[in-house]
C-alpha positions as CSV (number, residue, x, y, z in Angstrom):
1,M,14.4,73.2,103.9
2,D,16.0,75.6,106.5
3,T,18.9,73.3,106.9
4,L,19.4,73.2,103.2
5,K,19.6,76.9,103.1
6,K,22.1,77.0,106.0
7,A,24.2,74.6,104.2
8,G,24.0,76.7,100.9
9,A,25.3,79.6,103.0
10,M,28.5,77.8,103.7
11,L,29.2,77.2,100.0
12,A,31.0,80.5,99.8
13,H,33.5,79.3,102.6
14,L,34.7,76.1,100.6
15,D,38.0,77.5,99.9
16,L,38.6,78.3,103.7
17,F,37.5,74.8,104.5
18,H,39.9,73.2,102.0
19,Q,42.8,75.4,103.1
20,M,42.1,74.2,106.7
21,L,41.9,70.6,105.6
22,D,45.2,70.9,103.7
23,L,46.9,72.4,106.7
24,R,45.4,69.6,109.0
25,G,47.0,67.2,106.5
26,L,50.4,68.7,107.3
27,L,49.9,68.2,111.0
28,Q,48.8,64.7,110.5
29,L,51.9,64.1,108.4
30,A,54.1,65.6,111.2
31,A,52.4,63.3,113.8
32,H,52.9,60.3,111.5
33,M,56.7,61.2,111.2
34,E,56.9,61.3,115.0
35,E,55.1,57.9,115.4
36,R,57.6,56.4,112.9
37,G,60.6,58.2,114.3
38,D,61.3,60.0,111.0
39,R,63.5,63.0,111.0
40,V,62.9,64.5,107.6
41,T,60.4,64.3,104.8
42,L,61.1,65.3,101.2
43,I,58.0,66.4,99.4
44,S,57.8,66.8,95.6
45,G,54.8,67.1,93.4
46,E,54.8,63.5,92.8
47,T,56.1,61.8,96.0
48,I,56.5,62.0,99.7
49,T,59.7,60.4,101.0
50,L,59.8,59.7,104.8
51,I,63.4,59.4,106.0
52,G,64.2,57.9,109.5
53,A,64.9,54.4,110.7
54,E,63.6,53.1,107.4
55,M,62.8,55.1,104.2
56,L,59.4,55.1,102.5
57,S,58.6,56.8,99.3
58,D,55.2,57.0,97.7
59,A,52.7,59.3,95.9
60,G,50.8,59.5,99.2
61,V,51.2,58.6,102.9
62,T,48.4,56.8,104.9
63,T,48.9,57.5,108.7
64,G,48.3,54.9,111.4
65,K,44.9,56.7,112.0
66,G,43.8,56.3,108.4
67,A,44.3,59.8,107.1
68,R,45.8,60.1,103.6
69,I,48.1,62.8,102.7
70,E,48.7,63.2,99.0
71,A,52.1,64.4,97.7
72,S,50.6,66.9,95.2
73,T,48.4,68.4,98.0
74,A,51.3,68.6,100.5
75,Y,53.6,70.1,97.8
76,R,51.1,72.8,97.0
77,V,50.5,73.8,100.6
78,L,54.3,73.9,101.3
79,Y,54.8,76.0,98.3
80,G,52.4,78.5,99.7
81,L,53.8,78.4,103.2
82,K,57.4,78.5,102.2
83,G,56.9,81.2,99.5
84,H,59.3,79.9,97.0
85,D,59.3,77.3,94.3
86,A,61.5,74.2,94.5
87,P,61.5,70.8,92.8
88,E,61.1,69.4,96.3
89,Y,60.8,70.6,99.9
90,A,62.7,69.1,102.9
91,V,61.1,69.6,106.1
92,T,61.4,68.2,109.7
93,R,58.4,67.6,111.7
94,E,59.2,70.6,113.9
95,E,59.3,72.8,110.9
96,L,56.0,71.4,109.7
97,G,54.4,72.3,113.1
98,A,56.0,75.8,112.9
99,L,54.7,76.4,109.5
100,N,51.3,75.2,110.4
101,A,51.2,77.4,113.5
102,R,52.1,80.5,111.4
103,A,49.4,79.6,108.8
104,V,46.8,79.2,111.6
105,S,47.8,82.6,112.9
106,E,47.4,84.2,109.5
107,L,44.0,82.5,109.1
108,E,42.8,83.8,112.4
109,G,43.2,87.3,111.1
110,S,41.9,86.7,107.7
111,D,39.0,88.3,105.9
112,A,37.8,84.8,104.9
113,L,37.5,83.6,108.6
114,K,35.7,86.9,109.5
115,A,33.3,86.3,106.7
116,F,32.7,82.8,107.9
117,G,32.1,84.1,111.4
118,D,29.4,86.5,109.9
119,T,27.8,83.7,108.1
120,L,27.7,81.6,111.2
121,A,26.1,84.4,113.2
122,R,23.6,85.0,110.5
123,I,22.5,81.3,110.2
124,S,22.6,80.8,113.9
125,V,19.8,83.4,114.7
126,A,16.8,81.6,115.9
127,P,13.6,82.4,113.9
128,A,11.5,85.0,115.8
129,A,8.2,83.1,115.4
130,A,9.5,79.8,116.9
131,P,7.1,78.3,119.4
132,A,8.2,78.0,123.0
133,P,9.5,74.4,123.8
134,A,7.0,72.1,125.5
135,Q,7.3,71.7,129.3
136,A,8.3,68.3,130.5
137,P,5.4,66.5,132.2
138,Q,5.4,67.0,136.1
139,P,5.5,63.9,138.2
140,E,2.2,63.1,140.1
141,A,2.0,64.2,143.7
142,S,1.4,60.7,144.9
143,A,4.7,59.5,143.4
144,P,7.3,58.9,146.1
145,A,9.9,61.7,146.3
146,E,13.4,60.9,145.1
147,R,15.9,60.6,147.9
148,P,18.5,63.3,147.7
149,G,22.0,62.1,146.6
150,R,24.7,62.0,149.2
151,G,28.6,62.0,148.9
152,R,30.5,58.8,149.0
153,R,32.2,59.8,152.5
154,A,28.8,60.5,154.0
155,A,27.6,57.0,152.9
156,E,30.7,55.3,154.3
157,T,30.4,57.2,157.6
158,E,26.8,56.2,157.9
159,E,27.6,52.5,157.2
160,N,30.3,52.4,159.8
161,A,28.1,54.1,162.5
162,T,25.3,51.6,162.0
163,E,27.6,48.5,161.9
164,Q,27.9,46.7,165.2
165,P,31.2,45.1,166.1
166,A,31.3,41.2,165.8
167,A,31.1,39.7,169.2
């Protein structure tokens, strides 16, 4: 039940999580562009067009690692990052990285991230009445003591010192 309460406390931060997930999608798109050798991506509300050695246009892109980036989400995020409305956005992978870095910087100073940190601190506090952890059983006195470890060089030196040259 305690875990359920902690999970419930995170519900207030869903918008932050979605924003971070959407930004991650842009980074994954930039990495996918680099893998393919694409120079530019055109993103509209309906399609993502990758332009490079070969051209690919679709409602979404699935990266080589299995991540799916939808055109509508990428368009919405770019609209927020670029700050102006356009029928489509043309971006290079370098620009995607720079836009993402700026967004992360803004997130780091945001009230939403501070509130998330406060929630983490609140739910991470251990209950005061928690019992002390049980001690591990001690080995019996009659059990042979374990030989201390030694470095590889020491072992090689010992072996060489005890070996007799062949006659």
